[in-house]
KEPA-906988 format. One record per residue (C-alpha): residue number from 1; x, y, z; residue in three letters. Coordinates in Angstrom, 3 decimals. Example, Ala and Ser with C-alpha at 12.3 -4.5 7.8 and 13.67 -1.06 7.14 Angstrom:
BEGIN
num: 1	px: 12.300	py: -4.500	pz: 7.800	residuo: Ala
num: 2	px: 13.670	py: -1.060	pz: 7.140	residuo: Ser
! end
This chain:
BEGIN
num: 1	px: 157.434	py: 109.217	pz: 135.448	residuo: Met
num: 2	px: 154.467	py: 106.900	pz: 135.305	residuo: Ile
num: 3	px: 150.933	py: 108.500	pz: 135.859	residuo: Asp
num: 4	px: 149.586	py: 105.842	pz: 138.318	residuo: Val
num: 5	px: 145.908	py: 106.838	pz: 137.820	residuo: Lys
num: 6	px: 144.334	py: 103.942	pz: 135.893	residuo: Leu
num: 7	px: 142.016	py: 104.573	pz: 132.860	residuo: Thr
num: 8	px: 138.790	py: 103.235	pz: 132.780	residuo: Leu
num: 9	px: 139.881	py: 100.671	pz: 130.268	residuo: Glu
num: 10	px: 142.519	py: 99.437	pz: 132.667	residuo: Glu
num: 11	px: 140.102	py: 99.297	pz: 135.490	residuo: Gly
num: 12	px: 137.628	py: 97.363	pz: 133.307	residuo: Thr
num: 13	px: 140.234	py: 94.895	pz: 132.390	residuo: Tyr
num: 14	px: 141.290	py: 94.165	pz: 136.109	residuo: Leu
num: 15	px: 137.486	py: 93.640	pz: 136.982	residuo: Val
num: 16	px: 137.155	py: 91.138	pz: 134.165	residuo: Arg
num: 17	px: 140.334	py: 89.500	pz: 135.210	residuo: Leu
num: 18	px: 139.133	py: 89.031	pz: 138.664	residuo: Ala
num: 19	px: 135.903	py: 87.558	pz: 137.427	residuo: Arg
num: 20	px: 137.479	py: 85.296	pz: 134.815	residuo: Glu
num: 21	px: 140.090	py: 84.075	pz: 137.450	residuo: Thr
num: 22	px: 137.362	py: 82.990	pz: 140.035	residuo: Val
num: 23	px: 135.217	py: 81.473	pz: 137.105	residuo: Tyr
num: 24	px: 138.225	py: 79.454	pz: 135.888	residuo: Asn
num: 25	px: 138.511	py: 78.007	pz: 139.653	residuo: Lys
num: 26	px: 135.173	py: 77.140	pz: 139.758	residuo: Leu
num: 27	px: 135.665	py: 74.997	pz: 136.459	residuo: Arg
num: 28	px: 138.830	py: 73.422	pz: 137.658	residuo: Gly
num: 29	px: 140.716	py: 75.358	pz: 135.012	residuo: Leu
num: 30	px: 144.069	py: 77.030	pz: 135.103	residuo: Glu
num: 31	px: 144.143	py: 80.814	pz: 135.838	residuo: Pro
num: 32	px: 143.613	py: 83.060	pz: 132.746	residuo: Pro
num: 33	px: 147.114	py: 83.357	pz: 130.725	residuo: Arg
num: 34	px: 148.317	py: 87.096	pz: 131.035	residuo: Val
num: 35	px: 150.927	py: 88.335	pz: 128.402	residuo: Asp
num: 36	px: 152.668	py: 90.812	pz: 130.465	residuo: Glu
num: 37	px: 154.188	py: 92.452	pz: 127.485	residuo: Ser
num: 38	px: 150.702	py: 93.471	pz: 126.068	residuo: Arg
num: 39	px: 149.879	py: 95.108	pz: 129.476	residuo: Leu
num: 40	px: 150.446	py: 98.945	pz: 130.366	residuo: Ser
num: 41	px: 153.061	py: 100.003	pz: 132.771	residuo: Asp
num: 42	px: 150.366	py: 100.793	pz: 135.199	residuo: Arg
num: 43	px: 148.883	py: 97.164	pz: 135.174	residuo: Leu
num: 44	px: 152.419	py: 95.595	pz: 135.906	residuo: Arg
num: 45	px: 153.477	py: 98.194	pz: 138.734	residuo: Met
num: 46	px: 153.452	py: 96.784	pz: 142.075	residuo: Glu
num: 47	px: 150.386	py: 98.204	pz: 144.001	residuo: Arg
num: 48	px: 148.124	py: 97.665	pz: 146.991	residuo: Gly
num: 49	px: 144.654	py: 96.528	pz: 145.900	residuo: Val
num: 50	px: 141.439	py: 94.758	pz: 147.377	residuo: Phe
num: 51	px: 138.881	py: 92.626	pz: 145.371	residuo: Thr
num: 52	px: 135.390	py: 92.857	pz: 146.758	residuo: Thr
num: 53	px: 132.649	py: 90.611	pz: 145.693	residuo: Ile
num: 54	px: 129.050	py: 91.395	pz: 146.298	residuo: Tyr
num: 55	px: 125.915	py: 89.381	pz: 145.987	residuo: Arg
num: 56	px: 122.826	py: 91.306	pz: 144.492	residuo: Val
num: 57	px: 119.516	py: 89.914	pz: 145.757	residuo: Asp
num: 58	px: 116.590	py: 92.232	pz: 144.785	residuo: Ser
num: 59	px: 118.713	py: 95.327	pz: 143.911	residuo: Gly
num: 60	px: 120.530	py: 95.087	pz: 147.266	residuo: Glu
num: 61	px: 124.236	py: 94.442	pz: 147.530	residuo: Lys
num: 62	px: 125.446	py: 92.226	pz: 150.135	residuo: Glu
num: 63	px: 129.040	py: 91.657	pz: 150.986	residuo: Leu
num: 64	px: 130.134	py: 87.952	pz: 149.591	residuo: Arg
num: 65	px: 133.876	py: 88.456	pz: 150.230	residuo: Gly
num: 66	px: 136.684	py: 90.940	pz: 150.416	residuo: Cys
num: 67	px: 140.575	py: 90.158	pz: 150.718	residuo: Ile
num: 68	px: 143.429	py: 92.502	pz: 149.620	residuo: Gly
num: 69	px: 147.083	py: 93.481	pz: 149.802	residuo: Tyr
num: 70	px: 147.308	py: 96.892	pz: 151.660	residuo: Pro
num: 71	px: 150.963	py: 97.016	pz: 150.504	residuo: Met
num: 72	px: 152.366	py: 97.053	pz: 146.944	residuo: Pro
num: 73	px: 153.936	py: 93.446	pz: 147.077	residuo: Ile
num: 74	px: 152.964	py: 92.041	pz: 143.779	residuo: Lys
num: 75	px: 152.427	py: 93.472	pz: 140.034	residuo: Pro
num: 76	px: 148.703	py: 94.923	pz: 140.031	residuo: Leu
num: 77	px: 147.468	py: 92.496	pz: 137.656	residuo: Tyr
num: 78	px: 148.812	py: 89.458	pz: 139.489	residuo: Arg
num: 79	px: 147.735	py: 90.865	pz: 142.894	residuo: Ala
num: 80	px: 144.070	py: 91.120	pz: 141.422	residuo: Val
num: 81	px: 144.129	py: 87.496	pz: 140.497	residuo: Met
num: 82	px: 145.156	py: 86.379	pz: 143.813	residuo: Asp
num: 83	px: 142.903	py: 88.592	pz: 145.844	residuo: Thr
num: 84	px: 140.020	py: 87.514	pz: 143.732	residuo: Ala
num: 85	px: 140.594	py: 83.828	pz: 144.566	residuo: Ile
num: 86	px: 141.294	py: 84.937	pz: 148.077	residuo: Glu
num: 87	px: 137.986	py: 86.855	pz: 148.291	residuo: Ala
num: 88	px: 135.771	py: 84.112	pz: 146.583	residuo: Ala
num: 89	px: 137.178	py: 80.985	pz: 148.390	residuo: Phe
num: 90	px: 139.148	py: 82.045	pz: 151.458	residuo: His
num: 91	px: 137.356	py: 85.000	pz: 153.322	residuo: Asp
num: 92	px: 136.776	py: 83.294	pz: 156.793	residuo: Pro
num: 93	px: 133.526	py: 85.336	pz: 157.012	residuo: Arg
num: 94	px: 131.889	py: 83.314	pz: 154.280	residuo: Phe
num: 95	px: 131.576	py: 79.908	pz: 152.792	residuo: Lys
num: 96	px: 133.540	py: 79.399	pz: 149.508	residuo: Pro
num: 97	px: 131.791	py: 80.839	pz: 146.376	residuo: Leu
num: 98	px: 129.750	py: 78.419	pz: 144.057	residuo: Glu
num: 99	px: 129.235	py: 78.420	pz: 140.711	residuo: Met
num: 100	px: 125.452	py: 78.995	pz: 140.814	residuo: Gly
num: 101	px: 126.162	py: 82.437	pz: 142.413	residuo: Glu
num: 102	px: 128.467	py: 84.004	pz: 139.827	residuo: Met
num: 103	px: 125.443	py: 85.370	pz: 137.755	residuo: Asp
num: 104	px: 124.155	py: 87.165	pz: 140.798	residuo: Ser
num: 105	px: 127.578	py: 88.443	pz: 141.866	residuo: Cys
num: 106	px: 129.299	py: 91.960	pz: 141.173	residuo: Ile
num: 107	px: 132.922	py: 92.206	pz: 141.262	residuo: Phe
num: 108	px: 134.762	py: 95.292	pz: 142.420	residuo: Glu
num: 109	px: 138.436	py: 96.017	pz: 142.392	residuo: Val
num: 110	px: 139.752	py: 98.986	pz: 144.548	residuo: Ser
num: 111	px: 143.498	py: 100.157	pz: 143.627	residuo: Val
num: 112	px: 145.300	py: 101.864	pz: 146.503	residuo: Leu
num: 113	px: 147.625	py: 104.561	pz: 147.006	residuo: Thr
num: 114	px: 150.654	py: 104.250	pz: 149.263	residuo: Pro
num: 115	px: 149.726	py: 104.458	pz: 152.989	residuo: Leu
num: 116	px: 150.378	py: 108.046	pz: 154.662	residuo: Glu
num: 117	px: 150.449	py: 108.346	pz: 158.244	residuo: Lys
num: 118	px: 148.163	py: 110.809	pz: 159.994	residuo: Ile
num: 119	px: 150.163	py: 113.206	pz: 162.198	residuo: Glu
num: 120	px: 148.409	py: 114.519	pz: 165.359	residuo: Tyr
num: 121	px: 149.085	py: 115.774	pz: 168.848	residuo: Lys
num: 122	px: 145.984	py: 114.453	pz: 170.336	residuo: Ser
num: 123	px: 143.793	py: 111.595	pz: 169.038	residuo: Pro
num: 124	px: 140.821	py: 113.931	pz: 169.435	residuo: Leu
num: 125	px: 141.978	py: 115.816	pz: 166.367	residuo: Glu
num: 126	px: 141.735	py: 112.723	pz: 164.276	residuo: Leu
num: 127	px: 137.967	py: 113.040	pz: 163.037	residuo: Pro
num: 128	px: 138.934	py: 116.547	pz: 161.655	residuo: Lys
num: 129	px: 141.755	py: 115.182	pz: 159.828	residuo: Lys
num: 130	px: 139.611	py: 112.581	pz: 157.972	residuo: Ile
num: 131	px: 137.567	py: 113.124	pz: 154.897	residuo: Val
num: 132	px: 134.812	py: 110.313	pz: 154.513	residuo: Val
num: 133	px: 134.662	py: 109.310	pz: 150.930	residuo: Gly
num: 134	px: 138.002	py: 110.091	pz: 150.111	residuo: Arg
num: 135	px: 140.086	py: 108.153	pz: 152.845	residuo: Asp
num: 136	px: 140.634	py: 104.740	pz: 153.344	residuo: Gly
num: 137	px: 142.052	py: 104.030	pz: 156.875	residuo: Leu
num: 138	px: 144.465	py: 101.695	pz: 158.679	residuo: Val
num: 139	px: 144.918	py: 101.288	pz: 162.310	residuo: Leu
num: 140	px: 148.002	py: 99.877	pz: 163.697	residuo: Lys
num: 141	px: 148.528	py: 99.099	pz: 167.583	residuo: Tyr
num: 142	px: 151.137	py: 96.660	pz: 168.482	residuo: Gly
num: 143	px: 150.157	py: 93.221	pz: 167.093	residuo: Leu
num: 144	px: 146.699	py: 94.781	pz: 166.352	residuo: Tyr
num: 145	px: 145.736	py: 96.100	pz: 162.852	residuo: Ser
num: 146	px: 142.798	py: 96.821	pz: 160.794	residuo: Gly
num: 147	px: 141.841	py: 98.400	pz: 157.311	residuo: Leu
num: 148	px: 138.678	py: 99.934	pz: 156.054	residuo: Leu
num: 149	px: 138.260	py: 100.961	pz: 152.296	residuo: Leu
num: 150	px: 136.895	py: 104.524	pz: 151.472	residuo: Pro
num: 151	px: 133.702	py: 103.320	pz: 150.178	residuo: Gln
num: 152	px: 132.772	py: 101.528	pz: 153.599	residuo: Val
num: 153	px: 131.921	py: 104.742	pz: 155.787	residuo: Pro
num: 154	px: 130.128	py: 105.988	pz: 152.714	residuo: Val
num: 155	px: 127.976	py: 102.806	pz: 152.489	residuo: Glu
num: 156	px: 126.720	py: 102.784	pz: 156.179	residuo: Tyr
num: 157	px: 126.461	py: 106.635	pz: 156.454	residuo: Gly
num: 158	px: 129.162	py: 106.895	pz: 159.089	residuo: Trp
num: 159	px: 130.732	py: 110.172	pz: 160.453	residuo: Ser
num: 160	px: 134.421	py: 110.404	pz: 160.791	residuo: Ala
num: 161	px: 134.118	py: 109.686	pz: 164.493	residuo: Glu
num: 162	px: 132.011	py: 106.413	pz: 163.754	residuo: Glu
num: 163	px: 134.507	py: 105.543	pz: 160.995	residuo: Tyr
num: 164	px: 137.202	py: 105.573	pz: 163.699	residuo: Leu
num: 165	px: 135.240	py: 103.514	pz: 166.126	residuo: Ile
num: 166	px: 134.441	py: 100.935	pz: 163.646	residuo: His
num: 167	px: 138.058	py: 100.836	pz: 162.464	residuo: Leu
num: 168	px: 139.151	py: 100.128	pz: 166.128	residuo: Ser
num: 169	px: 136.776	py: 97.182	pz: 166.202	residuo: Met
num: 170	px: 137.720	py: 95.881	pz: 162.786	residuo: Lys
num: 171	px: 141.333	py: 95.940	pz: 164.440	residuo: Ala
num: 172	px: 140.185	py: 94.055	pz: 167.394	residuo: Gly
num: 173	px: 140.133	py: 96.772	pz: 169.782	residuo: Leu
num: 174	px: 137.324	py: 98.307	pz: 171.739	residuo: Pro
num: 175	px: 135.432	py: 100.991	pz: 170.265	residuo: Pro
num: 176	px: 137.803	py: 103.767	pz: 171.635	residuo: Asp
num: 177	px: 140.890	py: 101.860	pz: 170.605	residuo: Gly
num: 178	px: 141.869	py: 104.618	pz: 168.254	residuo: Tyr
num: 179	px: 142.424	py: 106.828	pz: 171.282	residuo: Leu
num: 180	px: 145.009	py: 104.613	pz: 172.826	residuo: Tyr
num: 181	px: 148.615	py: 105.846	pz: 173.399	residuo: Asp
num: 182	px: 150.799	py: 104.442	pz: 170.853	residuo: Gly
num: 183	px: 148.094	py: 103.771	pz: 167.988	residuo: Val
num: 184	px: 149.162	py: 104.746	pz: 164.510	residuo: Glu
num: 185	px: 146.637	py: 105.795	pz: 161.916	residuo: Ile
num: 186	px: 147.196	py: 105.841	pz: 158.170	residuo: Tyr
num: 187	px: 145.177	py: 106.901	pz: 155.198	residuo: Arg
num: 188	px: 145.234	py: 106.130	pz: 151.613	residuo: Phe
num: 189	px: 142.946	py: 106.740	pz: 148.624	residuo: Glu
num: 190	px: 141.471	py: 104.232	pz: 146.114	residuo: Ala
num: 191	px: 140.254	py: 104.023	pz: 142.573	residuo: Gln
num: 192	px: 137.344	py: 101.840	pz: 142.691	residuo: Ile
num: 193	px: 136.086	py: 100.087	pz: 139.525	residuo: Phe
num: 194	px: 133.025	py: 97.929	pz: 139.620	residuo: Thr
num: 195	px: 130.522	py: 96.034	pz: 137.695	residuo: Glu
num: 196	px: 127.024	py: 97.940	pz: 137.652	residuo: Val
num: 197	px: 125.310	py: 94.471	pz: 137.321	residuo: Glu
num: 198	px: 126.649	py: 90.898	pz: 137.371	residuo: Pro
num: 199	px: 128.784	py: 90.407	pz: 134.078	residuo: Arg
num: 200	px: 127.828	py: 94.020	pz: 133.286	residuo: Gly
num: 201	px: 129.353	py: 97.272	pz: 132.346	residuo: Lys
num: 202	px: 132.375	py: 98.384	pz: 134.433	residuo: Val
num: 203	px: 132.598	py: 102.138	pz: 135.746	residuo: Ile
num: 204	px: 134.709	py: 103.758	pz: 138.047	residuo: Glu
num: 205	px: 132.841	py: 104.741	pz: 141.117	residuo: Glu
num: 206	px: 133.186	py: 108.216	pz: 142.577	residuo: Arg
num: 207	px: 132.213	py: 108.523	pz: 146.232	residuo: Leu
num: 208	px: 130.538	py: 111.511	pz: 147.623	residuo: Pro
num: 209	px: 132.984	py: 113.420	pz: 150.119	residuo: Lys
num: 210	px: 132.098	py: 114.789	pz: 153.301	residuo: Cys
! end
């Protein structure tokens, strides 16, 4: 059985691949060529993944694009290439990335574990079942759905209850949407690999848990 936890070397490869894929697109070149036979089994496994791009101005990180596949529908390396393009050029919240921004952008790849449904008798129990800094969350309610990566509540300093409120709004529901009958909440974990500076060293980010 394959150990699905990625090494730092594998995470570095994915972050570099994300950046190179976007760089090639900006130059009008074909996507990077990948020889699958030279990749580890983990990089060829189908995994959920998000690629996030931050713009760094005066030391502050500002979101520039984030798109992902919550479900494992493609080999990991291919999913990273696809989501990098989507985050750079098709995130509806932002204009397409330009070449002049590449030297001020940080690339980050979050590799997800499978979704696990959170079981509860009352939605009032939910905040106690969530660990901020460990759990990413997905809310599903009919045609409504929303996802927040585990690093998001840490970045904003949210409590578990605030996390659920923002998750509800991300899904297009009112702030108390997570309390509705029929809502399903799923959690997942993520290995987060990020550049420490534009084009810089890649580290595995470990979030504080609370």
